[in-house]
GULOKOL-770349 format. One record per residue (C-alpha): residue number from 1; x, y, z. Coordinates in steps of 0.5 Angstrom, whole numbers. Each point is the difference from the previous one (the first is absolute). Example, Ala and Ser with C-alpha at 12.3 -4.5 7.8 and 13.67 -1.06 7.14 Angstrom:
  resi     xx     yy     zz
     1     25     -9     16
     2      2      7     -2
//
This chain:
  resi     xx     yy     zz
     1    -62    -33    -55
     2      2     -3      7
     3      5      3      4
     4      4     -6      2
     5      7     -1     -1
     6      0     -2     -7
     7     -3      6     -2
     8      4      4      5
     9      6     -2     -4
    10     -3      1     -6
    11     -2      7      2
    12      7      1      2
    13      3     -2     -7
    14     -5      4     -4
    15      2      6      4
    16      6      2     -4
    17      4      2      6
    18     -4      6      2
    19      4      0      6
    20      7     -1     -3
    21      6      3      4
    22      7      2     -1
    23      3     -5      4
    24     -5     -6     -3
    25      2      3     -7
    26      8      0      2
    27     -1     -7      3
    28     -3     -3     -7
    29      5      3     -4
    30      5     -4      5
    31     -4     -6     -1
    32      0      1     -7
    33      8      1     -1
    34      1     -6      5
    35     -4     -5     -4
    36      3      2     -7
    37      7     -1      3
    38     -2     -6      3
    39     -3     -3     -7
    40      6      2     -4
    41      5     -4      5
    42     -4     -6     -1
    43      0      0     -8
    44      4     -6      0
    45     -3     -4      6
    46     -3     -6     -3
    47     -7      0      2
    48      0      7     -3
    49      3     -2     -6
    50     -5     -6     -1
    51     -6      4      1
    52      2      5     -5
    53      2     -6     -5
    54     -8     -2      0
    55     -2      7     -2
    56     -1      1     -7
    57      2      7     -3
    58     -5      4     -3
    59      1      3     -7
    60      2      8     -1
    61     -7      1     -3
    62     -4     -3      6
    63     -3      5      5
    64      0      1      6
    65      6     -4      2
    66      3      0      7
    67      8      0      1
    68      4     -5      4
    69      5      4      4
    70      6     -4     -1
    71      0      0     -8
    72     -5      4     -2
    73     -4     -5     -4
    74     -7      2     -2
    75     -5     -6      3
    76     -7      0      2
    77     -2      4      7
    78     -1     -7      4
    79      7     -2     -2
    80      4      6      1
    81     -3      0      7
    82      2     -7      1
    83      7      1     -2
    84      1      6      4
    85     -3     -2      6
    86      4     -7      0
    87      7      4     -1
    88     -2      5      5
    89     -1     -6      5
    90      5     -4     -3
    91      6      1      6
    92     -5      1      6
    93      3      7      0
    94     -7      4     -1
    95     -3      4      6
    96     -4     -2      5
    97     -6      2      4
    98     -1     -3      7
    99     -7      1      1
   100     -2     -5     -6
   101      7     -4      0
   102      0      2     -8
   103      5      2     -5
   104     -4      5     -3
   105      5      3     -5
   106      0     -6     -4
   107     -8     -1     -1
   108     -2      8      0
   109      5      3     -4
   110      0     -4     -6
   111     -8      1      0
   112      1      8      1
   113      5      0     -6
   114     -3     -4     -5
   115     -7      3      1
   116      3      7     -1
   117      3     -3     -6
   118     -6     -2     -3
   119     -4      6      1
   120      6      5     -1
   121      0      3      7
   122      5      4      3
   123      5     -2      5
   124     -3      4      6
   125     -7     -4     -1
   126      5     -6      1
   127      2      2      6
   128     -7      1      3
   129     -2     -7     -3
   130      6     -3      4
   131     -2      4      6
   132     -7     -3      0
   133      3     -7     -1
   134      4      0      6
   135     -5      3      4
   136     -5     -5     -2
   137      5     -6      2
   138      2      3      6
   139     -8      1      2
   140     -1     -7     -2
   141      5     -3      5
   142     -4      3      5
   143      6      2      5
   144      2     -8     -1
   145     -6     -3      2
   146     -2     -2     -7
   147      7     -1     -2
   148      2     -5      6
   149     -7     -4     -1
   150      2     -1     -7
   151      7     -2      2
   152     -2     -5      5
   153     -5     -4     -5
   154      6      0     -5
   155     -2      5     -5
   156      5      5     -2
   157     -2      7      1
   158      3      4     -6
   159     -3     -4     -6
   160     -7      0      4
   161     -1      7      3
   162      5      2     -6
   163     -5     -1     -5
   164     -5      4      3
   165      4      6      1
   166      3     -1     -7
   167     -8      1     -2
   168      0      6      4
   169      6      3     -4
   170     -3     -2     -6
   171     -6      3      1
   172      3      6      2
   173      4      1     -6
   174     -5     -2     -5
   175     -5      5      3
   176     -5     -5      2
   177     -6      3      4
   178     -2     -2      7
   179     -5     -6     -3
   180      5     -2     -5
   181      6      0      5
   182     -5     -4      5
   183     -1     -5     -5
   184      8     -1     -1
   185      1     -1      7
   186     -6     -5      0
   187      3     -4     -6
   188      7      1      3
   189     -2     -3      7
   190     -3     -6     -4
   191      6     -2     -4
   192      6      1      5
   193      4     -4      4
   194      7     -4      1
   195      3     -5      5
   196      6      1      4
   197      3     -7     -2
   198      5      3     -5
   199      3      4      5
   200      2     -5      5
   201      2     -5     -6
   202      5      4     -3
   203     -4     -1     -7
   204      0      6     -5
   205     -8      1     -1
   206      0      5      5
   207      2      5     -5
   208     -6     -1     -4
   209     -5      1      6
   210      1      7      0
   211      0      1     -8
   212     -6     -4      0
   213     -3      4      5
   214      2      7     -4
   215     -3     -3     -6
   216     -7     -2      3
   217     -1      6      3
   218      1      4     -7
   219     -5     -5     -3
   220     -5      1      6
   221      1      8     -1
   222     -1     -1     -8
   223     -6     -5      0
   224     -3      5      5
   225      1      6     -4
   226     -4     -4     -6
   227     -6     -2      5
   228      2     -6      3
   229     -3     -1      7
   230      4     -2      6
   231     -3     -3      6
   232     -2      7      4
   233      2     -4      7
   234      6     -3     -3
   235      4      1      6
   236     -5      0      6
   237     -5     -5     -3
   238     -2     -6      3
   239      4     -4     -5
   240      5      6     -1
   241      7      1      1
   242      0      1      7
   243     -4     -6      2
   244      2     -5     -5
   245      8      1     -1
   246      2      4      7
   247     -5     -4      4
   248     -2      6      4
   249     -8      0      1
   250      0      8      2
   251      2      6     -4
   252      7      3      3
   253     -2      7      3
   254      5      3     -5
   255     -4     -2     -5
   256     -6      5      3
   257      4      6     -2
   258      3      2     -7
   259      7     -2     -3
   260      5      6      1
   261      4      3     -6
   262      6      1      5
   263      0     -7      2
   264      6     -1     -5
   265      4      4      4
   266      0     -6      5
   267      3     -5     -5
   268      8     -1      1
   269      5     -2     -6
   270      4     -6      1
   271      7      2     -1
   272      2     -7     -1
   273     -2     -6     -4
   274     -3     -5      5
   275     -7     -2      3
   276     -3      6      3
   277      0     -3      7
   278      7     -1      0
   279      1      8     -1
   280      1      2      7
   281      5     -5      2
   282      4      1     -7
   283      0      8      2
   284      3     -2      7
   285      5     -4     -3
   286      2      5     -5
   287      1      5      6
   288      4     -5      4
   289      4     -2     -6
   290      4      7      0
   291      2     -2      7
   292      3     -7     -1
   293      7      0     -3
   294      1     -7     -1
   295     -7     -4     -2
   296      4     -7      1
   297      1      2      8
   298     -8     -1      1
   299     -2     -6      4
   300     -7      1      1
   301     -6      5     -2
   302     -6      1      3
   303     -6      4     -4
   304     -6      2      4
   305     -5      2     -4
   306     -8      1      0
   307     -3     -7      1
   308     -5      1     -6
   309      6      0     -5
   310      4     -5      3
   311     -6     -5     -1
   312     -1      2     -7
   313      0     -6     -5
   314      7      0     -3
   315      4      4      5
   316      2     -5      5
   317      3     -4     -6
   318      7     -2      2
   319      2     -4     -7
   320      3     -3     -4
   321     -1      6     -5
   322     -1     -3     -6
   323     -5      5     -3
   324      0      7      0
   325     -6      1      3
   326      2     -4      6
   327      6      5      1
   328     -5      6     -1
   329     -5     -2      5
   330      5     -3      6
   331      2      5      5
   332      6     -4      2
   333      3      1     -7
   334     -2      7     -1
   335      3      2      7
   336      6     -4     -2
   337      1      3     -6
   338     -1      7      2
   339      6     -2      6
   340      5     -2     -5
   341     -1      5     -6
   342     -3      6      3
   343     -6      0     -5
   344     -5     -5     -3
   345     -2      1     -7
   346     -3     -5     -4
   347      7     -3     -2
   348      1     -3      7
   349     -6     -5      0
   350      1     -1     -8
   351      7     -2      0
   352      3      0      7
   353     -5     -6      3
   354      6     -4      1
   355      5      5      2
   356      4     -3      6
   357      0      7      4
   358     -7      0      0
   359     -1     -7      1
   360      4      0      6
   361     -4      5      4
   362     -7     -3     -2
   363      0     -5      6
   364      3      5      4
   365     -6      5      0
   366     -6     -1      5
   367     -6      3     -2
   368     -4      2      7
   369     -7      2     -1
   370     -2      7      3
   371     -7      1      3
   372      1      7      1
   373      3      3     -6
   374     -3      2     -7
   375      1      0     -7
   376      6      5      0
   377      3     -3      6
   378      6     -5      1
   379      7     -1      4
   380      6     -4     -3
   381      5     -2      5
   382      6     -3     -2
   383      5     -4      5
   384      8      1     -2
   385      5     -5      1
   386      3      5      5
   387     -6     -1      4
   388     -3      7     -2
   389     -7      1     -1
   390     -2      5     -5
   391     -7      2     -1
   392     -4      5     -5
   393     -8      1     -1
   394     -3      2     -7
   395     -2      6      3
   396      7      2      0
   397      0      1     -8
   398     -2      6     -4
   399     -8      1      0
   400      1      2     -8
   401      2     -8     -1
   402     -7     -1      1
   403     -3      6     -1
   404      3      4     -6
   405      1      7     -1
   406      1      3     -7
   407      7      0      0
   408      0     -8      2
   409     -5     -1     -5
   410      4      3     -6
   411      6     -3      2
   412     -3     -7      1
   413     -3      0     -7
   414      6      3     -3
   415      4     -6      3
   416     -5     -5     -2
   417      0      3     -7
   418      7      0     -1
   419      1     -7      3
   420     -5     -3     -5
   421      4      3     -6
   422     -4      6     -2
   423      2      6     -3
   424      4      5      5
   425     -4      5      4
   426     -7     -3     -2
   427     -1     -2      7
   428      0      8      2
   429     -4      2     -6
   430     -5     -5      2
   431      0      3      7
   432      0      7     -2
   433     -7     -2     -4
   434     -3     -3      6
   435      2      5      5
   436     -3      6     -5
   437     -6     -4     -1
   438     -1     -1      8
   439      1      8      0
   440     -5      1     -5
   441      5      4     -5
   442     -2     -4     -6
   443     -5     -5     -3
   444      5     -4     -3
   445     -4     -6     -4
   446      2     -7      3
   447      1     -2     -7
   448      6      5      0
   449      2     -2      7
   450      0     -8     -3
   451      4      3     -6
   452      6      1      5
   453     -1     -6      4
   454      1     -4     -6
   455      6      3     -2
   456      5     -5     -2
   457      8      1     -1
//
């Protein structure tokens, strides 16, 4: 077997997480809880509902079956992965990996969970597969080299790199050997892709893109396990993903080394329902909002933010906000909504697109691209009617807003499950189970964990 990038990623996926660390296990637990909570919040989101409606439930006697997290329906594995991935991604609230410009929570975690359900694996194995999937996508992004190259060609990174990372997670949870895992990576590299047009257009199918990536990754792993051979140089070959989709003619130096399990620790949560590129601006606005007694006194707003975010498709849109996705993507809408309400959950782009207080601020906001900052940098400055200027940076916010600890993670899943109408205390029970798995205290079967997840009032 060759030692190129495709086989290198296959070897990592088949490693079984031999170098799994406590920080990586903790982070995998946080990411799992984040995804489940977000999926619950999106139960009634129209694309989530439409996706679920086209799936046939399996009779009770049919096994194996996989569950849809939001209603416990027993469906085919591919359908469960699709439904759960769409729900996780539906509010653009899922986590972000900056090296790959992707949202791995929506395409890695549904595969790891459904794969574990198929084989009756324990929750600690799921956490390992999650860390492998996150490590794979961070490595694929190659410190943004591959990610940016894709974006410049109008290709969206999550559904493109995501299929391959999902295949790595699938290979890990299903226990593929190195040869099978390499085939899974090759297969995924050959069936992947998604364009950026929906994000800029404000249409709905971007929610399906990550679901399609997750489903494709699981399929690649399942077929490889059955002996289907994937292209041995699917990533780096002359007609492989790197050259054909990213347009790069030489392998990035990052691909010369194996992926890292601890790379999952570099992934940040998204505390608000907005495009990831808007997050630092919204965070700065959230800190600044506490200093403003009267939002009606704002006369001008300046948002200084990393140029790559300021120029991402959809972020510069200033209205009219006819569609939910237009508001989610818009940096001016998201910043204005945060300044008006002090928070930015999905109800703002969903129900407040014609809010007069938000719309008053939108034309007052100037986006200033910053060539010196980075993905976590933004400064929001407001000029008030009395001539005062107030300014705050995203760095003024607590670190746990983006990088959870156990307390933050538990409180968040509890709040989200309560908001979704689930039984009282369910979120904290889920957190306890996930943290016990990270600590190695018990080998809770994933199916038992899903019994909790799918509990209804």
